[in-house]
C-alpha positions in Angstrom: -17.4 -38.7 14.8 -19.6 -36.7 12.4 -18.3 -35.8 8.9 -18.6 -32.1 8.4 -17.5 -32.0 4.7 -20.0 -30.5 2.3 -19.2 -33.0 -0.5 -16.7 -35.8 -1.2 -13.9 -35.0 -3.6 -11.8 -37.7 -5.4 -8.2 -36.8 -5.3 -5.1 -38.6 -6.7 -7.2 -40.6 -9.2 -6.3 -40.9 -12.9 -4.6 -37.7 -14.1 -5.6 -35.7 -11.0 -5.5 -31.9 -11.4 -5.4 -31.2 -7.7 -3.5 -33.4 -5.2 -4.5 -33.7 -1.6 -2.0 -35.4 0.8 -1.6 -35.6 4.5 2.1 -35.7 5.4 3.3 -36.5 8.9 3.8 -33.5 11.1 7.3 -33.2 12.5 8.7 -31.5 15.6 11.6 -28.9 15.1 14.1 -31.7 15.7 12.7 -33.7 12.8 10.9 -36.4 14.7 7.4 -37.4 13.7 4.5 -36.4 15.8 2.4 -39.6 15.7 -1.2 -39.1 14.5 -0.7 -35.5 13.4 -0.3 -34.3 9.8 0.1 -31.3 7.5 -2.3 -31.2 4.5 -0.5 -30.5 1.2 -2.8 -29.2 -1.5 -1.0 -29.2 -4.9 -2.2 -27.7 -8.2 -1.2 -30.4 -10.6 -1.2 -28.8 -14.1 2.5 -28.2 -14.7 2.4 -28.3 -18.5 0.2 -25.1 -18.3 2.1 -23.6 -15.4 -0.5 -24.9 -12.9 -3.2 -22.6 -14.3 -6.5 -23.6 -12.8 -9.4 -24.9 -14.8 -13.0 -24.8 -13.6 -12.7 -28.4 -12.4 -9.5 -27.5 -10.5 -11.2 -24.5 -8.7 -13.9 -26.8 -7.5 -11.3 -29.4 -6.2 -9.4 -26.7 -4.4 -12.5 -25.5 -2.6 -13.2 -29.0 -1.4 -9.6 -29.6 -0.5 -9.5 -26.6 1.8 -12.7 -27.6 3.3 -11.4 -31.1 4.0 -8.2 -29.8 5.4 -10.1 -27.3 7.6 -12.3 -30.0 9.0 -9.5 -32.6 9.5 -9.0 -32.9 13.3 -5.5 -34.3 12.9 -4.2 -31.6 10.5 -2.0 -28.9 12.1 -1.6 -26.6 9.0 -2.0 -26.5 5.3 0.6 -26.2 2.6 -0.7 -24.8 -0.7 1.7 -25.3 -3.7 2.1 -26.3 -7.4 3.7 -29.2 -9.1 7.1 -28.9 -10.7 9.6 -26.1 -10.4 8.3 -23.6 -12.9 5.2 -22.2 -11.4 3.0 -22.1 -8.3 0.2 -20.9 -10.4 -0.3 -18.4 -13.3 -4.0 -17.9 -12.7 -7.0 -19.0 -14.7 -6.4 -21.3 -17.6 -6.3 -19.0 -20.6 -7.1 -21.7 -23.1 -10.4 -22.3 -21.3 -11.0 -18.6 -20.9 -10.4 -17.9 -24.6 -12.3 -20.9 -26.0 -15.3 -21.0 -23.6 -15.7 -17.9 -21.4 -14.7 -15.2 -23.8 -17.9 -13.6 -25.1 -19.9 -15.7 -22.6 -20.5 -13.3 -19.6 -23.3 -15.3 -18.1 -21.0 -18.4 -17.9 -18.1 -16.5 -16.6 -20.2 -15.0 -13.9 -20.9 -18.5 -12.7 -17.3 -19.4 -12.9 -16.4 -16.3 -10.8 -18.8 -17.5 -8.1 -16.5 -20.6 -7.9 -13.4 -18.5 -7.9 -14.7 -16.3 -5.1 -15.5 -19.4 -3.1 -12.0 -20.6 -3.6 -10.5 -17.4 -2.3 -13.0 -17.4 0.6 -12.1 -21.1 1.4 -8.4 -20.1 1.8 -9.3 -17.0 3.9 -11.7 -19.1 6.0 -9.5 -22.1 6.6 -9.5 -23.1 10.2 -5.8 -24.0 9.9 -2.8 -21.7 9.1 -2.1 -21.8 5.4 1.4 -21.6 4.0 1.9 -20.8 0.3 4.9 -22.8 -1.0 6.0 -20.9 -4.0 8.0 -23.2 -6.3 8.0 -20.9 -9.3 5.9 -18.1 -10.9 3.0 -16.7 -8.9 1.3 -14.5 -11.4 -2.2 -13.2 -12.0 -4.9 -15.2 -10.3 -2.1 -17.3 -8.9 -0.8 -14.2 -7.1 -4.3 -13.5 -5.8 -4.9 -17.0 -4.3 -1.3 -16.9 -3.0 -1.9 -13.6 -1.2 -5.0 -15.0 0.4 -2.7 -17.4 2.3 -1.3 -16.6 5.8 2.4 -17.2 5.1 4.5 -17.4 1.9 7.9 -19.2 1.6 9.4 -18.9 -1.9 12.4 -20.2 -3.9 14.3 -17.1 -4.9 13.9 -17.5 -8.7 10.1 -17.2 -8.3 8.4 -14.2 -9.7 5.3 -12.4 -8.4 2.9 -10.1 -10.1 -0.3 -9.3 -11.9 -1.3 -9.6 -15.5 -4.9 -8.1 -15.8 -4.4 -4.7 -17.5 -2.0 -6.3 -20.0 -4.3 -9.2 -20.9 -7.8 -7.8 -20.8 -8.8 -8.0 -17.1 -8.5 -6.2 -13.8 -6.9 -7.8 -10.8 -10.0 -7.7 -8.7 -10.0 -11.3 -7.8 -8.1 -10.4 -4.6 -5.1 -8.3 -5.7 -6.8 -4.9 -5.4 -8.0 -6.0 -1.9 -4.8 -7.6 -0.6 -2.0 -5.6 -2.2 -2.7 -2.3 -0.3 -2.8 -4.3 3.0 0.5 -6.1 2.3 2.6 -3.5 0.5 0.8 -0.1 0.7 -1.1 1.9 -1.9 1.8 3.2 -4.0 3.5 -0.2 -4.4 0.0 -1.7 -4.9 -0.5 0.7 -7.8 2.8 -0.2 -9.3 2.3 -3.9 -9.1 -1.4 -4.0 -10.0 -1.4 -1.5 -12.9 2.0 -1.9 -14.6 2.0 -5.7 -14.3 5.8 -5.8 -14.1 6.7 -8.9 -12.1 8.7 -8.6 -8.8 11.5 -11.0 -8.0 11.2 -13.1 -4.8 13.8 -10.9 -3.2 11.8 -7.8 -3.9 8.6 -9.4 -2.7 10.5 -10.3 0.5 11.8 -6.8 0.9 8.4 -5.3 0.3 6.8 -7.5 3.0 4.7 -9.5 0.6 6.2 -12.9 1.6 7.5 -14.5 4.8 10.8 -16.1 3.6 13.0 -16.7 0.6 15.6 -19.5 0.0 18.0 -20.2 -2.9 17.1 -22.9 -5.4 20.0 -22.7 -7.9 23.0 -25.0 -7.5 26.1 -24.4 -9.5 29.0 -26.9 -9.1 27.3 -28.3 -6.0 27.0 -24.9 -4.2 23.9 -22.8 -3.6 23.8 -19.6 -5.6 21.4 -16.7 -5.0 19.2 -15.8 -8.0 21.8 -14.4 -10.4 19.3 -12.5 -12.5 18.7 -9.9 -9.8 20.9 -7.8 -7.5 21.3 -9.6 -4.2 24.7 -8.2 -3.0 23.8 -4.5 -3.3 21.1 -2.5 -1.6 21.5 1.0 -3.1 22.7 2.4 -6.4 24.9 5.5 -6.6 21.8 7.7 -6.4 20.5 6.1 -3.2 17.7 4.1 -5.0 17.0 0.6 -3.8 18.3 -2.0 -6.3 18.2 -5.1 -4.1 16.0 -7.6 -5.8 15.8 -5.6 -9.0 16.7 -7.1 -12.4 20.2 -6.9 -13.8 20.8 -5.5 -17.2 23.6 -5.4 -19.8 26.8 -7.3 -19.2 25.7 -8.2 -15.6 22.6 -9.9 -17.1 24.6 -11.8 -19.7 26.9 -13.1 -17.0 23.9 -14.1 -14.9 22.3 -16.0 -17.8 25.6 -17.9 -18.4 25.7 -18.9 -14.8 22.1 -20.0 -14.9 22.9 -22.4 -17.8 25.6 -24.1 -15.6 23.2 -24.6 -12.7 20.4 -26.9 -11.8 17.2 -26.2 -9.8 16.9 -27.9 -6.4 13.9 -27.2 -4.2 15.2 -29.1 -1.2 15.9 -25.9 0.8 12.4 -24.7 0.0 10.9 -27.9 1.4 13.1 -27.6 4.5 12.0 -24.0 5.1 8.3 -25.0 4.7 8.7 -27.9 7.1 10.5 -25.7 9.6 7.6 -23.3 9.5 5.1 -26.1 9.9 7.1 -27.3 12.9 6.9 -23.9 14.6 3.1 -23.8 14.0 2.8 -27.3 15.5 4.2 -26.1 18.8 1.3 -23.6 19.5 -2.1 -23.9 21.1 -4.4 -24.8 18.2 -7.4 -22.7 19.2 -5.3 -19.7 20.1 -3.5 -20.0 16.8 -6.8 -20.2 14.9 -8.2 -17.2 16.6 -5.0 -15.2 16.0 -5.0 -15.9 12.3 -8.7 -15.1 12.1 -8.0 -11.7 13.6 -5.0 -11.0 11.5 -6.9 -12.0 8.3 -9.5 -9.3 9.0 -8.0 -6.5 6.9 -7.9 -8.7 3.9 -11.3 -10.3 4.6 -13.0 -6.9 5.1 -11.8 -5.6 1.7 -12.5 -9.0 0.0 -16.0 -9.3 1.3 -16.8 -5.7 0.5 -15.8 -6.0 -3.1 -16.1 -9.6 -4.4 -19.7 -9.5 -5.6 -19.5 -6.3 -7.7 -16.1 -7.5 -9.0 -17.7 -10.7 -10.1 -20.4 -8.8 -12.1 -17.8 -6.5 -13.7 -15.5 -9.3 -14.7 -18.4 -11.2 -16.3 -19.5 -8.2 -18.4 -15.8 -7.5 -19.4 -15.8 -10.8 -21.2 -17.7 -9.1 -24.0 -15.0 -6.4 -24.6 -11.5 -6.2 -23.3 -11.2 -9.7 -21.8 -12.6 -11.2 -25.0 -9.7 -9.6 -26.9 -7.0 -10.0 -24.3 -7.5 -13.7 -23.5 -7.8 -14.6 -27.2 -4.6 -12.7 -27.9 -2.8 -14.6 -25.2 -4.1 -17.9 -26.3 -3.7 -17.4 -30.0 -0.4 -15.4 -30.1 3.1 -16.7 -30.0 5.4 -16.9 -27.0 7.0 -13.6 -28.1 3.7 -11.8 -29.0 0.6 -12.4 -26.8 -0.8 -8.9 -26.4 -3.3 -6.9 -28.4 -2.4 -3.7 -30.2 -3.0 -1.3 -27.3 -2.4 1.8 -29.4 -4.8 0.7 -32.1 -7.5 0.0 -29.5 -7.1 3.4 -27.8 -7.2 5.1 -31.2 -10.4 3.2 -32.2 -12.1 4.0 -28.9 -11.0 7.7 -29.2 -13.0 7.7 -32.5 -16.1 6.2 -30.7 -15.7 2.8 -32.4 -18.0 0.2 -31.0 -16.8 -3.2 -29.7 -17.6 -5.2 -32.8 -16.2 -8.6 -33.8 -14.3 -6.8 -36.5 -12.6 -4.5 -33.9 -11.6 -7.5 -31.8 -10.1 -9.3 -34.8 -8.1 -6.2 -35.8 -6.4 -6.2 -32.5 -5.1 -9.8 -32.5 -1.4 -10.5 -32.9 -2.0 -12.2 -36.2 -3.7 -9.1 -37.6 -0.8 -6.8 -37.1 1.8 -9.3 -38.3 1.6 -8.2 -42.0 2.0 -4.6 -41.0 5.0 -5.4 -38.9 6.5 -7.3 -41.8 5.8 -4.3 -44.1 7.6 -2.0 -41.7 10.6 -4.3 -41.6 10.7 -4.4 -45.4 10.5 -0.7 -45.7 
C-alpha cells in the first residue's frame, strides 16, 4: 500500500505538544471492532490552556492528514489535555514576544493557521470536538470547524478578538452565522462574552452536553448557570445564563465541594463514535462533505484577505492587545480602551509611545491616585 502522507510527524516523543493516538473502535454494545480505530488528536499544552504554538499548528495539520489517510480509522476526536481547556487559541506569549510588530512573520504563521482549519474542514473522516474545558478565541474557531461537538457542561465558548487586539476572522466570522444566525453571531463575535455549554447547546452550536461535576458522589449540572429554569418573569430565556447575587454565591460554595470527572464526556464521545462506526464509510464522507459546504464556502472566500489584514494589524491594535494580555495581571489584561479611542479621535499616530501608554502597567499609577483621592 502506498503512503499518501505529505510528511512524517513525530508524536508522543519527549514533551510532545500534540498527541496522536489510535484507540480501538467499539460497537454500541462496547465490544471492540478488531482492526478498526478512532484517531484521537490532543493539544497537549495544559499549563497554557492548550493554546497552540507555531510548532503545534504544524503538528495538528500533519495529524489530521494522517488520520484522514488512515484506512483503519473510522472517525477523529479532537480534544485538549486536562480538564480546564480544549483550547484558548494562539499562544499569547509567542504572539506578544515574537509576532507583535512583525507582520511579515505573522502572515506566514497565518498561512499555517489557515492550513490547520482547512485540514479539519477537509478531513476525510467525521471530526468530533471533545470539549473538556474552555473553547475560546482561536480554540473556538478550530472547534467550530469540526463536524460535531460534545462538551462537559462547565466548558465555556466564545471569542476574544475585539477585547485583545484582533478580529475573529480565523473562522468565527465565517462559521458563527452558519451555526447560530447573524444576530447571535454579532453578539458572540463582537462583545466577546463567553457562552456556557448549556447556552451553546441551546443555540445549536454544539451537538451534546454532559455534566462533569460530582458532589458527594452524585452528578450535578453546572451550578454557575441556570439549568432548571427556561424563562424569567418577563419571558426572556435564562436557561444557560450566568447566575448572580446569592444564587451565584451558593453555586460557588457547591463548586468547592465537588470534583471534576470527565467520564461521562468520554462515554458520550465514544457513543457518538460508535454510531458513526455503523454507517457506510463513503456515504458518510460524502454527507459530511456536503454538509460542510456552507462553512467551507465562507472560509475559502475570506481566508486570504483575512490573513493579510491580521498580519498588518500586528503593527497596531494586535501589538498592543497581545502585549497587554501577556504582560498584565490575571485581573487586568486589557488595554485602556477609552484612552485609545480618545487618542485616535485626536488623530494620534500609532507610535511606540502610544502603545506603551495603553499597557496595564501604565495606568496603574493613575488608578492608585484615584483610589487615594
